[in-house]
C-alpha positions in Angstrom: 28.3 -33.1 35.2 24.5 -33.7 36.2 21.4 -31.2 35.1 18.9 -33.2 33.7 15.4 -34.6 33.6 13.2 -37.5 33.8 9.6 -37.8 34.4 7.6 -40.5 36.6 3.7 -39.5 37.7 1.2 -41.9 36.8 -2.2 -41.5 35.2 -4.9 -43.2 36.6 -8.5 -42.4 35.0 -12.4 -44.0 35.4 -15.3 -42.9 33.9 -17.8 -41.9 36.2 -21.7 -43.2 36.4 -24.4 -40.6 34.5 -26.3 -39.8 37.5 -22.9 -38.5 39.7 -21.6 -36.7 36.8 -24.5 -34.7 36.6 -24.6 -33.9 40.4 -21.0 -32.7 39.9 -19.7 -35.4 42.5 -16.3 -36.9 42.2 -15.7 -40.6 43.4 -13.5 -43.3 42.3 -14.9 -46.3 40.8 -13.7 -49.7 39.1 -13.0 -50.2 35.7 -15.7 -52.5 34.7 -14.2 -52.8 30.9 -10.9 -52.9 29.0 -11.9 -49.2 27.4 -12.0 -47.8 30.8 -8.2 -49.0 31.9 -7.1 -48.6 28.3 -5.9 -45.1 28.5 -2.0 -45.0 27.4 1.0 -42.8 26.9 1.8 -45.6 24.3 1.0 -44.1 20.6 2.9 -41.0 21.7 6.1 -43.0 22.9 6.0 -45.4 19.9 6.4 -42.3 17.9 9.0 -40.1 20.1 10.9 -43.0 21.8 12.8 -43.7 18.0 14.5 -40.3 18.0 16.1 -40.2 21.7 19.4 -41.5 21.4 22.4 -41.9 24.6 25.2 -40.5 24.2 28.6 -41.5 25.8 31.3 -39.0 26.2 35.2 -39.8 27.0 37.8 -37.7 27.3 41.4 -38.2 29.4 42.3 -36.0 32.4 45.7 -35.8 34.1 46.0 -37.7 37.3 47.1 -35.6 40.4 49.4 -37.1 42.9 47.8 -37.0 46.8 51.2 -35.1 47.6 51.2 -32.8 44.4 51.0 -29.5 46.4 53.1 -30.6 49.4 56.1 -28.7 49.7 58.6 -31.2 51.0 57.5 -34.0 48.1 57.8 -31.3 45.4 61.5 -29.9 46.3 62.8 -33.6 46.1 60.1 -34.8 42.9 59.1 -31.7 41.4 57.3 -32.5 37.9 57.7 -36.4 38.5 54.8 -36.2 41.3 52.0 -36.0 38.5 50.3 -39.3 38.6 48.9 -41.2 35.3 46.5 -39.8 32.9 43.1 -41.0 33.8 40.0 -42.1 31.7 36.9 -40.2 32.6 33.5 -41.0 30.6 30.1 -39.4 30.8 26.5 -40.4 30.2 23.6 -38.3 28.5 20.9 -38.3 26.1 20.2 -36.7 22.5 17.4 -36.3 20.2 17.6 -37.0 16.6 16.3 -33.8 15.0 17.4 -34.3 11.3 16.8 -37.7 9.4 20.6 -37.2 8.0 21.8 -37.7 11.7 21.7 -34.5 13.4 21.6 -34.3 17.1 20.8 -32.0 19.8 22.0 -32.8 23.5 23.0 -30.5 26.3 26.9 -29.2 26.4 27.6 -30.1 29.7 27.0 -34.0 28.3 30.1 -33.3 25.7 31.8 -30.5 27.3 35.8 -31.4 27.2 35.3 -34.5 25.0 38.0 -36.2 23.4 35.1 -39.2 21.8 31.8 -39.1 21.7 29.7 -42.1 20.9 26.0 -42.5 20.0 23.5 -45.5 20.5 20.4 -45.3 19.0 17.4 -47.2 20.4 17.4 -50.1 18.7 21.1 -50.3 19.7 22.9 -49.4 16.8 26.1 -47.3 17.6 28.0 -44.5 16.0 31.1 -42.5 16.3 29.8 -38.6 16.5 31.4 -35.4 15.6 30.3 -32.1 17.5 29.2 -29.1 14.9 28.3 -26.5 17.2 28.9 -26.1 21.4 27.0 -23.0 23.0 28.1 -23.2 26.8 25.8 -20.1 27.6 22.9 -21.6 26.9 23.7 -25.6 27.4 23.1 -26.7 23.9 25.4 -28.6 22.1 24.8 -30.3 18.1 26.2 -34.1 16.7 26.5 -35.7 13.5 26.5 -39.2 13.1 27.1 -41.1 9.3 24.1 -43.4 9.3 23.6 -46.0 6.6 19.8 -44.8 6.4 17.5 -41.9 7.0 16.7 -41.7 11.1 13.3 -41.6 12.9 13.3 -37.5 13.8 11.1 -35.4 16.8 9.3 -32.8 14.8 9.4 -29.2 16.7 6.0 -28.5 18.2 5.4 -24.9 17.7 7.1 -22.4 19.9 4.7 -21.0 22.8 2.2 -23.8 22.8 3.5 -25.3 25.9 0.7 -24.2 28.4 0.8 -24.9 32.5 -1.2 -27.9 33.1 -0.2 -29.5 29.9 0.8 -33.7 29.8 4.5 -34.1 28.7 6.3 -37.2 28.7 10.6 -37.4 29.0 12.4 -39.7 27.6 16.2 -40.3 28.2 18.6 -42.6 30.1 18.7 -42.4 33.8 21.3 -43.7 35.7 22.5 -45.6 32.2 19.8 -48.3 33.0 18.5 -48.1 29.4 15.6 -45.8 27.5 13.3 -45.0 30.0 9.9 -43.0 29.6 8.5 -41.0 32.1 5.5 -38.7 32.7 4.4 -35.4 34.3 3.1 -32.1 33.7 4.5 -28.7 32.8 4.5 -27.1 35.8 5.7 -23.7 35.0 6.8 -21.4 32.0 9.4 -18.9 31.2 11.4 -19.8 34.7 14.3 -17.0 34.3 15.9 -17.2 37.5 17.2 -20.4 37.9 20.8 -19.5 37.7 21.6 -22.4 34.9 22.7 -20.5 32.1 23.2 -17.2 30.8 20.0 -17.4 28.8 17.5 -18.4 31.3 13.8 -19.1 30.1 13.0 -22.6 31.3 10.3 -24.9 31.1 9.2 -26.2 34.3 8.0 -30.0 34.8 7.4 -32.4 37.9 8.9 -34.9 36.0 11.6 -37.2 37.9 14.6 -36.1 36.4 17.9 -38.4 37.3 21.9 -38.1 35.6 21.8 -39.3 32.4 18.5 -38.0 31.2 20.3 -34.4 30.3 19.9 -34.0 26.9 16.7 -36.3 26.4 13.7 -35.1 25.1 10.6 -33.3 27.0 7.4 -34.2 24.8 3.7 -33.1 24.5 1.3 -35.6 24.0 1.4 -35.0 20.1 5.0 -36.6 20.0 6.6 -33.3 19.0 9.7 -32.0 21.2 8.7 -29.0 23.0 11.9 -29.1 25.0 15.6 -30.3 25.7 15.7 -31.6 29.5 18.3 -29.7 31.5 18.7 -29.6 35.3 16.7 -30.0 38.4 16.6 -28.9 42.1 17.8 -31.3 44.1 19.8 -31.5 47.2 20.6 -35.4 47.3 21.2 -35.5 43.2 17.8 -37.3 42.5 14.7 -35.7 41.4 12.9 -34.1 43.8 9.8 -33.4 40.9 11.3 -29.9 39.8 13.1 -30.3 36.5 13.7 -27.6 33.9 13.7 -27.8 29.7 15.3 -25.3 27.3 12.3 -24.5 25.3 12.2 -25.7 21.7 12.7 -22.0 20.2 15.8 -21.9 21.3 16.8 -26.0 20.6 15.7 -24.9 16.8 18.1 -21.8 16.8 20.5 -23.8 17.8 20.4 -26.7 15.3 19.9 -24.1 12.6 23.2 -22.3 13.2 25.1 -25.9 13.3 23.5 -26.3 9.8 24.3 -23.2 8.7 28.2 -23.6 9.3 28.6 -23.4 13.1 28.8 -19.6 13.8 26.1 -18.1 16.2 26.0 -14.5 16.1 23.2 -13.6 18.5 20.9 -10.8 18.3 20.8 -7.7 20.8 18.4 -5.5 21.7 20.7 -2.7 23.2 18.3 -2.0 25.8 19.0 -2.2 30.0 15.6 -3.1 31.8 14.9 -3.9 35.2 11.4 -5.4 36.4 8.7 -3.4 37.8 8.4 -3.6 41.1 5.4 -3.1 43.1 6.4 0.7 44.2 7.0 1.4 40.1 4.2 0.0 39.3 2.2 2.7 41.7 4.7 5.3 40.5 3.8 4.6 37.1 -0.1 4.9 37.6 -0.2 0.4 36.8 -2.5 -1.5 38.7 -0.3 -4.3 39.2 3.9 -4.9 38.4 3.8 -5.8 34.9 6.7 -6.1 32.4 10.1 -4.5 32.2 10.8 -0.6 32.4 13.6 0.3 30.0 16.5 2.0 31.9 19.5 3.3 29.0 19.5 2.4 25.5 22.5 2.0 23.4 23.1 4.6 20.9 22.6 2.8 17.4 21.4 0.1 19.0 18.1 -2.2 18.0 16.3 -0.5 20.4 17.5 2.9 19.6 17.0 2.5 15.5 13.2 0.8 16.7 12.3 4.3 18.9 12.5 3.0 22.0 13.1 5.3 24.9 14.3 5.6 28.4 10.9 5.4 30.4 8.8 3.0 28.1 7.7 -0.4 29.9 8.1 -3.4 27.3 5.2 -5.3 28.3 5.5 -8.0 25.5 7.5 -9.5 22.6 5.9 -11.1 19.5 2.1 -11.9 22.4 4.6 -13.2 24.7 4.7 -11.4 28.0 8.3 -10.5 29.6 8.8 -9.5 33.0 12.6 -9.1 33.4 15.7 -8.7 31.2 16.3 -12.6 31.0 13.0 -12.9 29.1 13.9 -10.6 26.5 17.7 -11.6 26.0 16.2 -15.2 25.7 13.4 -13.7 22.9 15.5 -12.0 21.2 18.6 -14.7 21.2 16.2 -17.2 19.7 16.2 -15.0 16.1 18.1 -14.5 13.1 19.6 -11.3 12.2 17.8 -9.7 10.5 13.8 -11.1 12.0 11.5 -8.7 12.8 9.7 -8.5 16.4 6.8 -6.6 17.2 6.7 -4.9 20.6 4.3 -3.9 22.8 5.9 -1.0 24.8 3.5 1.3 27.3 4.7 5.3 27.1 2.8 7.7 28.8 0.0 5.8 30.1 -0.9 4.3 26.5 0.3 1.2 24.4 2.6 1.7 21.2 3.4 -1.4 19.1 6.8 -1.0 17.8 8.6 -3.3 15.2 12.4 -4.2 15.9 14.6 -5.6 13.3 17.2 -8.0 15.4 20.8 -7.0 15.1 24.5 -8.2 16.4 25.7 -6.1 19.0 28.4 -3.7 17.6 32.3 -4.9 18.3 34.2 -7.8 18.3 33.3 -10.9 19.9 36.7 -11.8 20.1 37.7 -8.6 21.4 40.6 -6.3 20.3 43.2 -8.0 22.3 47.2 -6.5 22.9 49.5 -7.8 25.3 51.5 -4.9 27.1 55.5 -4.3 27.1 58.2 -2.5 28.4 58.8 -0.9 31.8 55.7 -0.1 33.3 53.8 -1.9 36.2 50.8 -3.3 33.5 53.6 -5.2 31.4 52.5 -8.8 31.0 48.9 -8.1 31.4 47.2 -9.1 28.0 44.2 -6.3 28.0 40.8 -6.5 25.9 38.4 -3.7 24.2 35.6 -3.9 26.0 32.2 -3.8 23.5 28.7 -5.1 23.6 29.7 -8.2 21.3 32.5 -8.7 23.6 30.9 -8.4 26.8 27.8 -10.4 25.7 29.6 -13.2 24.4 31.5 -13.2 27.8 28.8 -12.8 30.3 29.8 -9.2 30.9 27.3 -6.3 31.2 26.7 -5.2 27.6 27.2 -1.5 28.5 30.7 -1.2 30.4 33.0 0.4 28.3 37.1 0.6 28.8 39.9 -1.9 28.9 39.8 -4.7 31.0 42.6 -7.3 31.5 42.0 -10.6 30.5 45.3 -12.6 31.1 48.3 -12.2 33.4 51.9 -13.9 32.2 53.6 -15.1 35.3 56.6 -13.4 37.2 55.6 -10.4 35.0 55.1 -6.6 36.1 51.6 -7.0 35.8 51.9 -9.9 38.2 54.3 -8.4 40.8 52.1 -5.6 41.0 49.1 -8.0 41.9 46.6 -7.0 38.9 44.2 -9.4 38.1 42.0 -10.8 34.9 38.6 -8.9 35.3 40.6 -5.5 36.3 38.9 -2.8 34.5 41.7 0.4 33.8 40.2 3.4 34.4 43.2 5.8 34.5 46.9 5.4 34.2 49.0 8.4 35.0 46.1 10.5 36.2 45.3 10.3 32.6 41.3 8.6 31.1 41.7 5.1 29.8 39.1 4.5 27.3 40.7 2.3 24.7 43.3 -0.2 23.7 45.4 2.4 21.8 44.8 5.1 24.6 46.6 2.9 27.0 49.0 2.1 24.5 49.9 5.3 24.1 49.7 6.7 27.7 52.5 3.3 27.9 54.6 4.7 25.4 54.7 8.1 26.4 55.7 7.4 29.9 57.8 4.1 29.8 60.5 4.1 32.4 58.7 7.0 34.6 59.3 5.4 38.4 56.1 6.4 39.7 52.5 5.3 38.2 49.5 6.8 39.4 46.5 4.0 38.5 42.7 3.8 39.1 41.4 0.0 38.8 37.6 -0.9 38.9 37.3 -4.6 40.5 34.2 -6.2 41.5 32.6 -3.2 41.5 34.9 -1.6 43.6 37.3 1.3 42.1 40.6 2.1 43.7 43.4 4.6 43.1 47.3 3.5 44.4 50.7 4.8 42.9 52.7 1.8 41.9 56.7 2.6 42.2 59.0 0.6 39.9 
């Protein structure tokens, strides 16, 4: 369950004699008075820690018999082999971001929970309700009903964190109680971690352990710069490589929760690829920079702003971008209608374009339909692909056509080996581009004995003739 962060780096500092300082000599000296040893994070901790809470979740899962799956035992006992339900509890941390009791934490801390409980730093306990959960960015927003306004953590200004900044992580590692650890910002804009669909993490060398997930990463002014989320570890403990979701994404999710619980992410509508060293030379650049636009979706925000294929996107609102993940994150932190300033390189010259954030076209839930009749696809549920559906389900946003999303057991589609994720390219040698196309073809040929069909599965296309 764990993907979290806590911090543990001591800070030692001593004042050098003036003679050594003038000579530029680094030396360790014994502190001679209280002032020289009084450097402390205590004021920051006192300000931030009351806004960090413990989050407890509980869910009941079906038990599994050790003999389940054994043909012999299943033959005689069947469904009676199911053991008693088991209670599963998990622990994480959270951050109060609104005095009315609004708390942000990680989605993986609360996923599947049937009961949520929040414990404040002063040990008061409350039941919590879930306002919004977003698996794709791994954030969730909770609400508790407190008797009085609660202490909160103010947001740091987006992009204010810099590599080398001192930071504190506050959470509840291993359930030992609220713990504060320190470190620095090791890197910014980590997009290749593979933790979530909108990766753009702050990396820190803070010690991060189970229970810290959802806790606060704060700067030296006691402001929230990120929510601790994940670590790289082979042992399960901290190795000094931890990741936090930046505050701009945190604030976007919280705003969506407070505005009704529906999150609509803007979509640029451009497919990008990183500028490699070879591409940089071919474009006349002295080094790899930005991301090159390889295609643009018609009538998308990118199309309306005047972006063109071959443009090299360098920055969004002054923040450098180097790959598609970085661009997706930058747009996902905006509300529909917000304006973004893009700097692109075109024909060897920099140009500034303004893009209005716009939702991806199509239905996020998808236009679905169950197939019936006397045909090999009967029993399959299909959906019309669109940028909105694809973005919401982690599919290439530019992919078009009709996809199988579910198969009814013991149906014709199950018998003939259809699988969720299959893209139906053609049937009866007729091209399929929409749910309506497929419905019309099946209705026209219903009852035929032979069904030529072309499928794309995991990037590979194949054609078969299925016989009823």
